[in-house]
C-alpha positions, 0 to 999 in steps of 0.5 A: 504533479501528484507526488505519493511518497511511499516509507516504512518498507524493511527487513522482519523475520517471519511473523513480523509485522510492519506498517507502510506508509503513503504520504501525499502531495495533494489532500488526499480526499480529492483521489476517490480510490487509494490502493497498495499494490507489490512486485515480487521479483519475476513476477507481475505487480499485482493487487494487494488492497484498496480503499474508496473516498467512502471507506469502502475497503477490498483485500486480496485473498493472499492478505486477507486477515493479516493485511489493514489497510486505512487512510488519513485525509487530515494527513493525507497518508494512507497506511498497510499495517502488514501482520503475519507477515510471510516470505512471500509477502516479499516484494516492492510496495506500491501506493497508488491513486486514482482521482475522477479527472482520469489521473493514476498515480503511483510511489516510486516503492518501498521494499519489504523482505520477509527472512530469517 
């Protein structure tokens, strides 16, 4: 069973930065895509960004130019660098990983709160 563990969430002021981490119990080279999603209170979970095993990256329009996704196969970890944070970025951020055998895995989430 694959375990994904997020960390790095915190309370930060508007304009600040945070780095989220997603550590995998399995070699992440086996995942053809890994990504970040978020869910704000009272809203549906939404796509933030993802990166494929061939390093193709996609961002939601709301975070383009502010967030940077990356993955380190040697450390079995995916990252999300978040800069210029806004109150509307407040949400629980979830890590997702998918393999080519139909596996679709989620972490437990990490809370990001942007507030003064």
